N, C-alpha and C positions, 0 to 999 in steps of 0.2 A: 391598712397601708402597706406600702411593698417601697424601701427608698431603691429608686437605677439610679445607678453614677452614670451621669452623662457624660458625650467626652468634649464638648465646648472647657479649654484650659479658661474660660473666663468663672468657671464656678470653683468658691471659692471652698474653703474649709468652711470657715461661716458658716457659708449658704449649703454646706454639709450637713454638717451638726444641726440646722432648722430643720431641714428637709427630714433627719432621721428623727427628731423629736416633736414632730408637727402629729406621729400621729398619740392613736389614742387606744393603743394597745397596753395590755399589761401581760409587763413581761414575767411575772411569776410562774405563771402557766407553764413554763418552761423549764422551770427548776420541779427536782427531783420529790412528790411531796408535798408539793405547797398548791395551795386552789387559791384562787381569788378570793379574797376577804377585805373589806372593809378598811381599814390603813386609816391610820388615825395620823393626822396631822401636824407637825409643830415640834416643840422638843418635851425629852421625855425626864421629868422630873425625876426616876430615878436617877440616871446622868447628871443631872443637875446640880442631883443635894447629891452623890462625888464630886462631882466639878467643886463642888463647895468647900467639900469638908478639903479638898485637896487644896484650896487657893488659902483656908483662915490659916493652913498647917504651915502654909509661905509668909505669909501673911506676919506669925509668928518669928518664922526664921529670920526674914529682911529683920523686920522693926526689934528683937530681942537679940536675937543671935548673932548675924550681921550690923546688927543697931547702925540702919540704915536713916536717914532721912524717912519723913512718913512719905513726901512726894515721893524719893525715891526706890518707895517700896510702892507705891500704887504704880511709878512704870516699868520695873522690871515683874510686877504683877499681870499687865499688861502686857508685856514682850510674851512671860511666858502665857501663857493664856488666850492670846491674841482675841483679847475683849479690848474694848476702849475705857477708862481710867474712871470714866462717871459710871458705866457701866457694874467695874469692878467695888469702886465707892456704895453703886447701891444694894449690891450685892449682900456687901459685908454688913450695911446696915441691916438688913433687911433680916441675918443671920447674927446679931448680933450678942444673942445670948451662947451663940454656940464661940462664936469667937471671946466671949471673958472664960469663957469656960476650959478652955485652950490654953489663958492668957494666964486663970489661976492655976490648975497642970504643973505648967512650965516644965513640957517635956523637953526634956536629954535629947543632946543630938545626935546620941544612939540608936535613940528610940524614934526621931522620924526618919533614921536612915533605915533598921528595921521595916516601919512601918509603910514604909513609902522606898524602897532598893531603887526605882525606875529612877530617882531625881537622883541629882547634883546636892547634894548636902555640906 
């Protein structure tokens, strides 16, 4: 399906976007070396595991080093990771073994800065 840009000014930007995404053409064919392949929809387990690890260390940082209350800590994590607070608590409960491990290790601020230099510690 080809997108044609019409002259009438009534055609809004939203309508143009809808027209552009209505086609079912696989755009990966335009990229060098890419062949059309079945793609897995949903979340990447690897990315979720990396995010969860960062979340655990940030949870430790806010709870122990900054000495924030539980509510403040969850709110801070929610703002940092753009995830609602209920999902934050559910993920931390699911990986409670990793949370216990980090709290037992008692990482220093220097360790956190070295491990995740892109965060403000």
